C-alpha positions in Angstrom: 2.8 -9.5 2.0 3.3 -6.6 3.3 4.6 -5.2 6.9 4.7 -1.4 7.8 7.8 -1.4 10.1 7.9 1.5 13.6 9.6 4.3 11.8 10.1 7.8 12.8 7.2 9.8 11.1 9.0 11.2 8.1 9.9 7.6 7.3 8.0 5.4 5.0 8.8 1.7 6.6 7.7 -2.0 4.9 9.0 -5.8 4.5 7.8 -6.8 1.0 7.7 -10.7 0.7 6.3 -12.8 -1.8 3.8 -11.6 -4.7 2.9 -8.6 -4.0 -0.5 -7.6 -4.9 -2.9 -5.0 -4.9 -4.0 -4.7 -0.8 0.3 -4.5 -0.5 0.9 -2.2 -2.6 -2.4 0.7 -2.1 -1.3 -0.2 2.0 2.2 1.1 1.1 0.8 4.1 -1.2 -1.4 4.9 1.8 1.4 5.1 4.2 3.2 7.0 1.6 0.2 9.6 1.3 0.2 9.9 4.9 3.5 10.8 5.4 3.4 13.7 3.3 0.9 14.8 4.3 2.4 14.9 7.6 6.6 15.9 6.2 7.9 18.5 3.4 10.4 15.2 3.3 10.1 11.4 3.7 12.5 8.9 3.5 11.4 5.8 2.6 13.2 2.0 4.3 12.0 -1.4 2.5 13.3 -4.5 3.0 12.5 -7.4 0.6 12.6 -11.6 1.4 11.6 -13.7 -1.7 9.9 -11.3 -4.0 8.3 -13.9 -6.4 6.8 -10.4 -8.6 4.5 -7.9 -9.0 0.4 -9.4 -9.3 0.2 -7.7 -13.0 -4.1 -6.5 -12.7 -2.3 -4.3 -9.4 0.1 -2.1 -12.1 -2.5 -0.2 -13.7 -3.3 0.9 -10.3 -0.2 1.2 -8.6 0.8 3.3 -11.4 -2.3 5.8 -11.0 -1.2 6.7 -7.8 2.4 6.7 -8.1 3.3 8.3 -11.7 1.6 12.0 -9.6 4.3 10.8 -7.7 7.5 12.7 -9.9 6.2 16.3 -9.3 7.1 16.1 -5.9 10.8 14.0 -6.3 12.2 16.9 -4.6 10.7 15.3 -1.1 12.0 12.4 -1.3 15.7 11.9 0.7 17.3 9.0 1.9 16.1 5.7 0.0 17.6 2.2 1.6 16.7 -1.4 -0.1 17.8 -4.0 2.0 17.2 -6.9 -0.6 18.0 -11.2 -0.4 17.9 -10.8 -3.8 20.4 -9.2 -6.3 17.7 -8.1 -9.2 15.7 -6.3 -6.6 19.1 -4.4 -5.6 20.7 -3.6 -9.6 17.1 -2.2 -10.5 17.8 -0.1 -7.4 20.6 1.0 -8.2 19.0 1.7 -12.0 16.2 3.6 -10.2 18.6 6.0 -8.2 20.5 6.5 -11.0 17.5 7.7 -13.0 17.1 9.9 -9.8 20.1 11.7 -9.1 18.5 14.0 -6.6 17.3 11.2 -3.9 19.9 9.5 -1.8 19.6 6.0 -2.7 21.4 3.2 -0.8 21.0 -0.8 -1.1 22.0 -3.6 1.7 22.1 -6.8 1.9 20.6 -8.9 4.5 22.7 -9.0 7.3 22.9 -5.2 6.5 19.2 -4.1 7.6 20.3 -2.3 11.3 22.9 0.0 9.4 20.1 0.4 6.6 17.3 1.6 9.1 19.9 3.7 10.6 21.1 5.4 7.8 17.5 6.0 6.7 15.5 6.9 10.1 18.9 9.2 10.7 19.4 11.6 14.1 15.8 10.3 14.6 16.7 6.7 15.2 20.1 7.8 16.8 17.9 9.5 19.5 15.6 7.3 20.2 18.3 4.8 21.3 
């Protein structure tokens, strides 16, 4: 299940829990496409809770949409992942090492507001 979180227009903010389905991945990619169409630099906030895995039948379609993003990695700025599961935080650190030009940070659930503030940057601070 996913929920799009209200955020500044240059931020894709989502909360994901349970089993990740094709519909979840499509909605997240649709949101990313919208933000990338409007902004040169995009930031990402992902909050995960109790992830049970990904629907395997969703992966081919998701990879078809996600693969072209590798040519646009320079358009990604800050990425924060808030996760209650250690394997998600470890996977994020591994991804960060493989994509060193993107600024990644991982957070525990109790650090959620700090993570959201870091990703949203000055726009979030100005709104508060």
